[in-house]
One Martini backbone bead per residue (centre of mass of N, CA, C, O) as a GRO file, in nm:
protein
  491
    1MET     BB    1  13.643  11.631   6.346
    2SER     BB    2  13.366  11.553   6.479
    3THR     BB    3  13.198  11.311   6.638
    4ASP     BB    4  12.938  11.329   6.471
    5ALA     BB    5  13.080  11.318   6.195
    6SER     BB    6  13.218  11.044   6.236
    7ASN     BB    7  12.963  10.877   6.276
    8ALA     BB    8  12.834  10.943   6.005
    9SER     BB    9  13.059  10.826   5.826
   10ALA     BB   10  13.052  10.534   5.943
   11THR     BB   11  12.731  10.496   5.842
   12GLY     BB   12  12.703  10.661   5.551
   13THR     BB   13  12.649  10.945   5.624
   14SER     BB   14  12.580  11.281   5.593
   15THR     BB   15  12.680  11.587   5.733
   16ARG     BB   16  12.448  11.747   5.555
   17LEU     BB   17  12.200  11.538   5.681
   18TYR     BB   18  12.334  11.479   5.968
   19SER     BB   19  12.210  11.472   6.309
   20PRO     BB   20  12.095  11.430   6.621
   21ASP     BB   21  11.831  11.607   6.554
   22LEU     BB   22  11.767  11.441   6.267
   23ALA     BB   23  11.758  11.180   6.375
   24PRO     BB   24  11.634  10.904   6.452
   25THR     BB   25  11.438  10.743   6.681
   26LYS     BB   26  11.429  10.529   6.913
   27LYS     BB   27  11.191  10.307   7.003
   28GLU     BB   28  11.330  10.289   7.261
   29GLY     BB   29  11.216  10.545   7.491
   30ARG     BB   30  10.968  10.662   7.414
   31ASN     BB   31  10.757  10.942   7.584
   32TRP     BB   32  10.493  10.985   7.419
   33SER     BB   33  10.183  10.990   7.514
   34GLY     BB   34   9.852  11.026   7.500
   35TYR     BB   35   9.861  11.267   7.694
   36SER     BB   36  10.066  11.436   7.539
   37VAL     BB   37   9.893  11.471   7.286
   38PHE     BB   38   9.649  11.597   7.423
   39THR     BB   39   9.798  11.851   7.545
   40LEU     BB   40   9.869  11.973   7.281
   41TRP     BB   41   9.565  12.032   7.206
   42ALA     BB   42   9.467  12.171   7.467
   43ASN     BB   43   9.641  12.419   7.399
   44ASP     BB   44   9.609  12.492   7.092
   45VAL     BB   45   9.300  12.525   7.066
   46HIS     BB   46   9.308  12.757   7.318
   47SER     BB   47   9.390  12.995   7.166
   48LEU     BB   48   9.361  13.326   7.103
   49GLY     BB   49   9.330  13.302   6.794
   50ASN     BB   50   9.098  13.091   6.801
   51TYR     BB   51   8.896  13.261   6.957
   52ALA     BB   52   8.880  13.490   6.754
   53PHE     BB   53   8.771  13.318   6.525
   54ALA     BB   54   8.521  13.186   6.664
   55LEU     BB   55   8.383  13.451   6.765
   56GLY     BB   56   8.354  13.567   6.471
   57LEU     BB   57   8.125  13.377   6.372
   58PHE     BB   58   7.896  13.512   6.531
   59ALA     BB   59   7.922  13.790   6.385
   60LEU     BB   60   7.872  13.667   6.085
   61GLY     BB   61   7.598  13.454   6.151
   62LEU     BB   62   7.654  13.225   6.338
   63GLY     BB   63   7.521  13.000   6.527
   64VAL     BB   64   7.541  12.773   6.766
   65TRP     BB   65   7.483  12.520   6.580
   66ASP     BB   66   7.679  12.602   6.355
   67ILE     BB   67   7.942  12.596   6.517
   68LEU     BB   68   7.924  12.304   6.610
   69ALA     BB   69   7.912  12.179   6.324
   70ALA     BB   70   8.183  12.289   6.218
   71PHE     BB   71   8.362  12.150   6.440
   72LEU     BB   72   8.279  11.863   6.385
   73LEU     BB   73   8.376  11.843   6.093
   74ALA     BB   74   8.670  11.935   6.138
   75SER     BB   75   8.756  11.720   6.352
   76VAL     BB   76   8.719  11.469   6.179
   77PHE     BB   77   8.916  11.549   5.956
   78LEU     BB   78   9.165  11.600   6.137
   79PHE     BB   79   9.189  11.321   6.256
   80GLY     BB   80   9.266  11.187   5.990
   81LEU     BB   81   9.516  11.356   5.910
   82LEU     BB   82   9.677  11.316   6.184
   83SER     BB   83   9.696  11.008   6.167
   84LEU     BB   84   9.866  10.998   5.911
   85SER     BB   85  10.097  11.187   6.002
   86GLY     BB   86  10.168  11.044   6.274
   87TYR     BB   87  10.256  10.768   6.160
   88MET     BB   88  10.512  10.861   6.016
   89GLY     BB   89  10.669  10.937   6.275
   90SER     BB   90  10.647  10.668   6.429
   91LYS     BB   91  10.782  10.483   6.210
   92THR     BB   92  11.059  10.662   6.151
   93GLY     BB   93  11.158  10.909   6.359
   94VAL     BB   94  11.126  11.178   6.191
   95PRO     BB   95  11.140  11.485   6.091
   96PHE     BB   96  11.005  11.688   5.858
   97PRO     BB   97  11.255  11.758   5.678
   98VAL     BB   98  11.313  11.450   5.638
   99MET     BB   99  11.040  11.355   5.534
  100SER     BB  100  11.054  11.534   5.268
  101ARG     BB  101  11.276  11.361   5.120
  102ILE     BB  102  11.101  11.141   4.997
  103ALA     BB  103  10.963  11.340   4.776
  104PHE     BB  104  11.193  11.587   4.724
  105GLY     BB  105  11.456  11.517   4.847
  106VAL     BB  106  11.753  11.587   5.010
  107ARG     BB  107  11.730  11.890   4.885
  108GLY     BB  108  11.427  11.966   4.819
  109ALA     BB  109  11.331  11.978   5.129
  110GLN     BB  110  11.392  12.277   5.187
  111LEU     BB  111  11.135  12.405   5.080
  112PRO     BB  112  10.910  12.306   5.282
  113ALA     BB  113  11.068  12.380   5.540
  114MET     BB  114  11.081  12.693   5.487
  115ILE     BB  115  10.782  12.745   5.473
  116ARG     BB  116  10.709  12.643   5.753
  117GLY     BB  117  10.919  12.816   5.911
  118GLY     BB  118  10.829  13.100   5.817
  119VAL     BB  119  10.545  13.095   5.935
  120ALA     BB  120  10.630  13.037   6.232
  121ILE     BB  121  10.806  13.283   6.295
  122ALA     BB  122  10.589  13.497   6.260
  123TRP     BB  123  10.388  13.368   6.474
  124PHE     BB  124  10.572  13.382   6.714
  125GLY     BB  125  10.580  13.688   6.734
  126ILE     BB  126  10.272  13.739   6.746
  127GLN     BB  127  10.205  13.564   6.997
  128THR     BB  128  10.394  13.713   7.188
  129TYR     BB  129  10.247  13.982   7.160
  130LEU     BB  130   9.969  13.889   7.264
  131ALA     BB  131  10.077  13.806   7.544
  132ALA     BB  132  10.193  14.090   7.612
  133THR     BB  133   9.919  14.236   7.631
  134VAL     BB  134   9.821  14.078   7.877
  135LEU     BB  135  10.060  14.146   8.064
  136SER     BB  136  10.028  14.452   8.056
  137ALA     BB  137   9.742  14.460   8.176
  138LEU     BB  138   9.822  14.322   8.441
  139LEU     BB  139  10.037  14.523   8.537
  140LYS     BB  140   9.844  14.768   8.549
  141ALA     BB  141   9.648  14.644   8.759
  142LEU     BB  142   9.876  14.606   8.984
  143ILE     BB  143  10.059  14.868   8.855
  144PRO     BB  144   9.954  15.168   8.761
  145PRO     BB  145  10.226  15.338   8.700
  146LEU     BB  146  10.302  15.169   8.435
  147ALA     BB  147  10.127  15.333   8.229
  148ALA     BB  148  10.354  15.544   8.159
  149LEU     BB  149  10.512  15.348   7.955
  150GLU     BB  150  10.293  15.404   7.712
  151GLU     BB  151  10.395  15.697   7.618
  152THR     BB  152  10.639  15.534   7.503
  153SER     BB  153  10.788  15.470   7.178
  154VAL     BB  154  10.952  15.179   7.013
  155LEU     BB  155  10.912  15.062   6.710
  156GLY     BB  156  10.582  15.054   6.783
  157LEU     BB  157  10.647  15.011   7.099
  158SER     BB  158  10.609  15.017   7.410
  159LEU     BB  159  10.780  14.989   7.698
  160LEU     BB  160  10.588  14.785   7.824
  161GLY     BB  161  10.583  14.599   7.578
  162TRP     BB  162  10.885  14.530   7.585
  163VAL     BB  163  10.894  14.401   7.862
  164SER     BB  164  10.688  14.176   7.800
  165PHE     BB  165  10.812  14.056   7.546
  166LEU     BB  166  11.101  13.990   7.653
  167GLY     BB  167  11.015  13.811   7.885
  168LEU     BB  168  10.874  13.592   7.706
  169TRP     BB  169  11.110  13.537   7.518
  170VAL     BB  170  11.305  13.423   7.733
  171ILE     BB  171  11.132  13.191   7.838
  172GLN     BB  172  11.116  13.034   7.566
  173VAL     BB  173  11.418  12.994   7.521
  174LEU     BB  174  11.472  12.835   7.780
  175ILE     BB  175  11.288  12.595   7.722
  176VAL     BB  176  11.413  12.512   7.444
  177SER     BB  177  11.710  12.462   7.550
  178PHE     BB  178  11.597  12.167   7.675
  179GLY     BB  179  11.404  12.068   7.466
  180MET     BB  180  11.145  11.848   7.400
  181ASP     BB  181  11.096  11.756   7.694
  182ALA     BB  182  11.032  12.038   7.807
  183ILE     BB  183  10.786  12.086   7.629
  184ARG     BB  184  10.621  11.847   7.724
  185LYS     BB  185  10.607  11.929   8.026
  186TYR     BB  186  10.475  12.201   7.988
  187VAL     BB  187  10.209  12.113   7.841
  188GLU     BB  188  10.117  11.916   8.067
  189LEU     BB  189  10.085  12.148   8.283
  190ALA     BB  190   9.906  12.358   8.120
  191ALA     BB  191   9.640  12.219   8.034
  192PRO     BB  192   9.466  12.209   8.294
  193ALA     BB  193   9.466  12.517   8.345
  194VAL     BB  194   9.328  12.596   8.083
  195LEU     BB  195   9.064  12.430   8.102
  196ILE     BB  196   8.968  12.541   8.375
  197THR     BB  197   8.965  12.841   8.303
  198MET     BB  198   8.766  12.833   8.058
  199LEU     BB  199   8.537  12.700   8.212
  200GLY     BB  200   8.512  12.917   8.431
  201LEU     BB  201   8.449  13.150   8.236
  202ALA     BB  202   8.188  13.029   8.119
  203VAL     BB  203   8.034  12.999   8.386
  204TRP     BB  204   8.041  13.298   8.465
  205MET     BB  205   7.890  13.403   8.214
  206PHE     BB  206   7.634  13.227   8.245
  207THR     BB  207   7.556  13.342   8.522
  208LYS     BB  208   7.550  13.645   8.439
  209ALA     BB  209   7.313  13.552   8.211
  210ASP     BB  210   7.098  13.372   8.363
  211MET     BB  211   7.139  13.079   8.227
  212SER     BB  212   7.169  13.219   7.931
  213ILE     BB  213   7.160  13.248   7.564
  214ALA     BB  214   7.231  13.354   7.262
  215MET     BB  215   7.188  13.193   6.944
  216ASP     BB  216   7.232  13.480   6.809
  217ALA     BB  217   7.301  13.809   6.642
  218GLY     BB  218   7.045  13.858   6.428
  219ASN     BB  219   7.216  13.734   6.143
  220ALA     BB  220   7.125  13.466   6.042
  221PHE     BB  221   7.152  13.205   5.852
  222THR     BB  222   6.988  13.048   5.566
  223GLY     BB  223   6.971  12.768   5.426
  224ALA     BB  224   7.217  12.721   5.203
  225ASP     BB  225   7.393  12.950   5.319
  226ARG     BB  226   7.442  12.817   5.589
  227TRP     BB  227   7.607  12.565   5.484
  228VAL     BB  228   7.831  12.717   5.348
  229HIS     BB  229   7.937  12.852   5.614
  230ILE     BB  230   7.994  12.595   5.766
  231LEU     BB  231   8.201  12.478   5.565
  232GLU     BB  232   8.393  12.721   5.569
  233ALA     BB  233   8.458  12.713   5.870
  234ALA     BB  234   8.575  12.427   5.868
  235ALA     BB  235   8.797  12.483   5.659
  236LEU     BB  236   8.944  12.711   5.816
  237TRP     BB  237   9.018  12.533   6.058
  238VAL     BB  238   9.199  12.342   5.898
  239VAL     BB  239   9.395  12.559   5.794
  240ILE     BB  240   9.507  12.638   6.069
  241TYR     BB  241   9.620  12.319   6.077
  242GLY     BB  242   9.816  12.291   5.831
  243THR     BB  243  10.082  12.311   5.986
  244PHE     BB  244  10.050  12.075   6.192
  245VAL     BB  245   9.993  11.848   5.991
  246LEU     BB  246  10.273  11.859   5.857
  247ASN     BB  247  10.461  11.852   6.156
  248PHE     BB  248  10.366  11.616   6.354
  249CYS     BB  249  10.628  11.433   6.345
  250ASP     BB  250  10.796  11.600   6.555
  251PHE     BB  251  10.627  11.442   6.788
  252THR     BB  252  10.568  11.133   6.701
  253ARG     BB  253  10.872  11.037   6.708
  254SER     BB  254  10.815  11.011   7.047
  255ALA     BB  255  10.613  10.793   7.044
  256LYS     BB  256  10.529  10.493   7.183
  257SER     BB  257  10.272  10.476   6.981
  258ASN     BB  258  10.010  10.472   6.766
  259ARG     BB  259   9.798  10.448   6.990
  260SER     BB  260   9.873  10.706   7.139
  261ILE     BB  261   9.799  10.895   6.910
  262ASN     BB  262   9.498  10.816   6.875
  263ILE     BB  263   9.408  10.881   7.161
  264GLY     BB  264   9.505  11.177   7.169
  265ASN     BB  265   9.337  11.263   6.919
  266LEU     BB  266   9.053  11.187   7.010
  267VAL     BB  267   9.050  11.377   7.262
  268GLY     BB  268   9.194  11.639   7.128
  269ILE     BB  269   8.985  11.676   6.896
  270PRO     BB  270   8.678  11.613   6.905
  271VAL     BB  271   8.636  11.662   7.209
  272ASN     BB  272   8.797  11.931   7.254
  273MET     BB  273   8.660  12.098   7.021
  274LEU     BB  274   8.374  12.086   7.143
  275PHE     BB  275   8.450  12.223   7.404
  276PHE     BB  276   8.545  12.482   7.270
  277ALA     BB  277   8.275  12.548   7.126
  278GLY     BB  278   8.111  12.570   7.386
  279ILE     BB  279   8.262  12.813   7.499
  280VAL     BB  280   8.214  13.006   7.265
  281VAL     BB  281   7.896  13.015   7.275
  282VAL     BB  282   7.882  13.119   7.563
  283LEU     BB  283   8.045  13.379   7.540
  284SER     BB  284   7.893  13.507   7.299
  285GLY     BB  285   7.595  13.470   7.397
  286ALA     BB  286   7.621  13.612   7.673
  287GLN     BB  287   7.727  13.887   7.582
  288PHE     BB  288   7.488  13.954   7.392
  289LYS     BB  289   7.268  13.945   7.612
  290LEU     BB  290   7.385  14.171   7.797
  291ASP     BB  291   7.476  14.412   7.541
  292GLY     BB  292   7.481  14.342   7.217
  293LYS     BB  293   7.771  14.225   7.203
  294VAL     BB  294   8.063  14.113   7.030
  295VAL     BB  295   8.305  13.921   7.113
  296THR     BB  296   8.672  13.893   7.008
  297SER     BB  297   8.799  13.808   7.299
  298ALA     BB  298   8.900  13.645   7.579
  299SER     BB  299   9.060  13.883   7.708
  300ASP     BB  300   8.820  14.079   7.733
  301ILE     BB  301   8.673  13.913   7.950
  302VAL     BB  302   8.892  13.890   8.163
  303GLN     BB  303   8.912  14.214   8.210
  304THR     BB  304   8.607  14.207   8.357
  305ILE     BB  305   8.700  14.095   8.612
  306PRO     BB  306   8.646  14.211   8.940
  307ASN     BB  307   8.849  14.013   9.056
  308THR     BB  308   9.182  14.027   9.105
  309PHE     BB  309   9.263  13.734   9.156
  310LEU     BB  310   9.108  13.613   8.910
  311LEU     BB  311   9.245  13.791   8.698
  312VAL     BB  312   9.528  13.683   8.739
  313LEU     BB  313   9.474  13.385   8.680
  314ALA     BB  314   9.356  13.420   8.393
  315SER     BB  315   9.595  13.572   8.267
  316LEU     BB  316   9.810  13.356   8.323
  317ALA     BB  317   9.672  13.134   8.158
  318LEU     BB  318   9.693  13.280   7.883
  319ILE     BB  319  10.001  13.297   7.884
  320VAL     BB  320  10.066  12.998   7.915
  321LEU     BB  321   9.914  12.917   7.661
  322THR     BB  322  10.070  13.085   7.446
  323VAL     BB  323  10.342  12.956   7.501
  324ALA     BB  324  10.262  12.666   7.432
  325VAL     BB  325  10.179  12.722   7.140
  326ASN     BB  326  10.449  12.834   7.044
  327LEU     BB  327  10.629  12.590   7.099
  328MET     BB  328  10.474  12.395   6.908
  329ALA     BB  329  10.387  12.567   6.638
  330ASN     BB  330  10.649  12.809   6.630
  331PHE     BB  331  10.934  12.653   6.710
  332VAL     BB  332  10.999  12.366   6.610
  333ALA     BB  333  10.997  12.401   6.302
  334PRO     BB  334  11.234  12.616   6.268
  335VAL     BB  335  11.447  12.454   6.412
  336TYR     BB  336  11.456  12.217   6.208
  337THR     BB  337  11.511  12.391   5.963
  338LEU     BB  338  11.788  12.505   6.057
  339VAL     BB  339  11.927  12.235   6.104
  340ASN     BB  340  11.888  12.139   5.807
  341LEU     BB  341  12.066  12.373   5.686
  342PHE     BB  342  12.285  12.355   5.962
  343PRO     BB  343  12.406  12.070   6.096
  344ARG     BB  344  12.717  12.169   6.167
  345LYS     BB  345  12.618  12.445   6.345
  346LEU     BB  346  12.333  12.340   6.447
  347ASN     BB  347  12.123  12.306   6.714
  348PHE     BB  348  11.848  12.319   6.892
  349ARG     BB  349  11.933  12.560   7.070
  350ARG     BB  350  12.059  12.754   6.857
  351ALA     BB  351  11.810  12.757   6.669
  352GLY     BB  352  11.619  12.884   6.878
  353VAL     BB  353  11.766  13.158   6.896
  354VAL     BB  354  11.749  13.233   6.598
  355SER     BB  355  11.443  13.218   6.566
  356ALA     BB  356  11.372  13.425   6.790
  357SER     BB  357  11.533  13.661   6.668
  358ILE     BB  358  11.368  13.686   6.412
  359GLY     BB  359  11.093  13.728   6.566
  360LEU     BB  360  11.198  14.011   6.668
  361VAL     BB  361  11.319  14.181   6.414
  362ILE     BB  362  11.026  14.190   6.262
  363LEU     BB  363  10.822  14.327   6.429
  364PRO     BB  364  10.524  14.182   6.482
  365TRP     BB  365  10.327  14.419   6.550
  366ASN     BB  366  10.338  14.538   6.260
  367LEU     BB  367  10.219  14.294   6.122
  368TYR     BB  368   9.950  14.265   6.282
  369ASN     BB  369   9.868  14.583   6.214
  370ASN     BB  370   9.885  14.467   5.904
  371PRO     BB  371   9.661  14.332   5.695
  372VAL     BB  372   9.826  14.299   5.436
  373VAL     BB  373  10.049  14.121   5.550
  374VAL     BB  374   9.878  13.896   5.672
  375ASN     BB  375   9.709  13.821   5.415
  376TYR     BB  376   9.944  13.801   5.193
  377PHE     BB  377  10.191  13.675   5.322
  378LEU     BB  378  10.071  13.458   5.520
  379GLY     BB  379   9.849  13.359   5.327
  380GLY     BB  380  10.039  13.269   5.099
  381LEU     BB  381  10.210  13.069   5.261
  382GLY     BB  382   9.974  12.894   5.363
  383ALA     BB  383   9.884  12.796   5.073
  384LEU     BB  384  10.151  12.615   5.032
  385LEU     BB  385  10.090  12.376   5.235
  386GLY     BB  386   9.893  12.202   5.078
  387PRO     BB  387  10.078  12.092   4.848
  388VAL     BB  388  10.281  11.962   5.035
  389PHE     BB  389  10.088  11.763   5.166
  390GLY     BB  390   9.991  11.618   4.908
  391ILE     BB  391  10.270  11.506   4.825
  392VAL     BB  392  10.356  11.353   5.081
  393MET     BB  393  10.102  11.169   5.099
  394ALA     BB  394  10.105  11.042   4.814
  395ASP     BB  395  10.385  10.915   4.835
  396TYR     BB  396  10.352  10.746   5.100
  397TRP     BB  397  10.057  10.605   5.052
  398LEU     BB  398  10.027  10.551   4.730
  399ILE     BB  399  10.321  10.474   4.630
  400ARG     BB  400  10.489  10.347   4.886
  401LYS     BB  401  10.316  10.224   5.114
  402THR     BB  402  10.517  10.302   5.375
  403ARG     BB  403  10.791  10.263   5.230
  404VAL     BB  404  11.114  10.305   5.399
  405ASN     BB  405  11.455  10.423   5.367
  406VAL     BB  406  11.603  10.574   5.616
  407PRO     BB  407  11.915  10.590   5.557
  408HIS     BB  408  11.868  10.737   5.268
  409LEU     BB  409  11.799  11.024   5.408
  410TYR     BB  410  12.142  11.051   5.479
  411THR     BB  411  12.232  11.033   5.170
  412GLU     BB  412  12.436  11.126   4.861
  413HIS     BB  413  12.408  10.891   4.698
  414PRO     BB  414  12.320  10.850   4.365
  415GLU     BB  415  12.168  10.550   4.434
  416ALA     BB  416  11.974  10.647   4.615
  417THR     BB  417  11.639  10.676   4.666
  418TYR     BB  418  11.663  11.021   4.730
  419ALA     BB  419  11.841  11.158   4.497
  420TYR     BB  420  11.768  11.173   4.212
  421CYS     BB  421  11.835  11.506   4.098
  422LYS     BB  422  12.063  11.622   4.288
  423GLY     BB  423  11.834  11.590   4.533
  424ILE     BB  424  11.589  11.633   4.324
  425ASN     BB  425  11.239  11.615   4.259
  426PRO     BB  426  11.083  11.701   3.972
  427ARG     BB  427  10.796  11.596   4.033
  428ALA     BB  428  10.740  11.768   4.285
  429ILE     BB  429  10.785  12.043   4.150
  430GLY     BB  430  10.574  11.999   3.919
  431ALA     BB  431  10.335  11.994   4.134
  432PHE     BB  432  10.383  12.247   4.313
  433VAL     BB  433  10.373  12.499   4.131
  434PRO     BB  434  10.078  12.492   4.015
  435ALA     BB  435   9.930  12.440   4.285
  436SER     BB  436  10.032  12.699   4.425
  437ALA     BB  437   9.923  12.906   4.229
  438VAL     BB  438   9.627  12.834   4.271
  439ALA     BB  439   9.611  12.869   4.582
  440VAL     BB  440   9.699  13.170   4.593
  441ILE     BB  441   9.483  13.288   4.410
  442ILE     BB  442   9.239  13.192   4.578
  443ALA     BB  443   9.333  13.332   4.850
  444LEU     BB  444   9.388  13.652   4.721
  445VAL     BB  445   9.182  13.684   4.501
  446PRO     BB  446   8.878  13.842   4.499
  447THR     BB  447   8.724  13.666   4.287
  448PHE     BB  448   8.770  13.402   4.504
  449LYS     BB  449   8.627  13.452   4.782
  450SER     BB  450   8.407  13.217   4.795
  451ILE     BB  451   8.678  12.992   4.793
  452SER     BB  452   8.925  13.071   4.981
  453GLY     BB  453   8.878  12.864   5.223
  454PHE     BB  454   8.971  12.614   5.003
  455SER     BB  455   9.277  12.636   4.916
  456TRP     BB  456   9.415  12.403   5.065
  457PHE     BB  457   9.253  12.171   4.936
  458ILE     BB  458   9.305  12.233   4.641
  459GLY     BB  459   9.615  12.220   4.655
  460ALA     BB  460   9.640  11.932   4.768
  461LEU     BB  461   9.480  11.777   4.549
  462LEU     BB  462   9.634  11.876   4.298
  463ALA     BB  463   9.917  11.783   4.384
  464ALA     BB  464   9.852  11.482   4.417
  465VAL     BB  465   9.760  11.428   4.128
  466LEU     BB  466  10.013  11.525   3.980
  467PHE     BB  467  10.214  11.333   4.123
  468VAL     BB  468  10.081  11.069   4.015
  469VAL     BB  469  10.066  11.143   3.686
  470LEU     BB  470  10.336  11.209   3.650
  471PRO     BB  471  10.622  11.154   3.528
  472GLY     BB  472  10.856  10.968   3.716
  473ARG     BB  473  10.829  10.731   3.889
  474PRO     BB  474  10.934  10.616   4.169
  475THR     BB  475  11.150  10.410   4.333
  476CYS     BB  476  11.065  10.158   4.531
  477PRO     BB  477  11.114  10.002   4.803
  478ALA     BB  478  11.092   9.666   4.871
  479GLU     BB  479  11.159   9.756   5.174
  480ASP     BB  480  11.190   9.812   5.485
  481VAL     BB  481  11.416  10.054   5.655
  482ASP     BB  482  11.534  10.119   5.936
  483GLY     BB  483  11.703  10.358   6.183
  484GLU     BB  484  11.853  10.215   6.428
  485ASP     BB  485  12.165  10.244   6.348
  486ILE     BB  486  12.118  10.589   6.349
  487ALA     BB  487  11.994  10.630   6.613
  488VAL     BB  488  11.847  10.814   6.880
  489PRO     BB  489  11.750  10.911   7.165
  490SER     BB  490  11.475  11.002   7.316
  491VAL     BB  491  11.366  11.351   7.446
   0.00000   0.00000   0.00000
């Protein structure tokens, strides 16, 4: 038996539920400050995918003030959700797969963890591919003969694409191999560069357009229809963050205090998102004024920069940004999911390699270039995240009122708080199945297209209500029991 297994047995924890990577973090020594939380959002909000989404709103008919209003509404709502989710991680010190054991049971928690991890692995590959396209364009600009490598394709990707993709893949695996602290340091360094670059790009475009922008693309919505589209845009933005809202505790378990989380969220969500929206309206409005075209990607604008030195800096900033987003949003979640599945065989580093390898072998460029796969497979999985969030939040805040027996999250004893029925809470499954079915139908069936953007909210609310009203109310612990006795130092 390994040393870790012996320690787990000695404290009454199960080796199938406990490992140093899944253990709660000691309260003393946690090192994620308010700035750390802010830089997490400073990177993630300004991702290439988010710019593509936000710039697309201008093309769809939302004007400058509409886009700003949508992001203001979304940011206020997200701030509330992330504050609730972040508190859970700060208080218990456990990652999302373990947090899910409270509502779903020590075995049933595998279900939400695998859903979250599956979505993240697919997007890890896709985001790496998007960054690789920027790197390939940069390499061709610097070394024109490399363009010849695009004439040969292997498994749907050019040789130059393979070189760029594998290079970025290796870099991300190396960073993750050093653990969460390396990720924290990377995003803290990347954030200022990203913010300065995007601000500089917006100023350059604004100047190029003679210090003014088009307020809409000529097809602006009016009346009630305008507000429906503003609300839908805000809802879709929240849905984009449905994944992060769910496993935010993976990061806040290392936060110095709940105050640090709230400060980081305040600057990183409402303030930073309005800054992001401001950049979006300048880029889209300036480009439309210049040539009547609606830009669909920040990278498209970057590639028009006439100065080679500035082009290199901007392209590198986009690459650094995409890697940061991938590490936070699409690497950490599947790593913890895999460790939770195989705690005796995988640690954070080995799980990172496995996760990245899956993200490679699924050939993500083929997924991204197939709208059916992206819309139905990833859209369907994403719709499942709302019900999971609703159940976890209802259980923690409404039923248990934040009282958690942390050591019981790591034991298989049949009388433990989260043992339920052979480790599975039938009540959670009973709420999850119908709520998920409704959310997926609304998200994917064309008949419900008019409300498809609200599928996450509908699924979350329905699951929460079902969980509260279904029979079999769980026995709540009489008092909180922290996990300091089985905790490990925060890294």
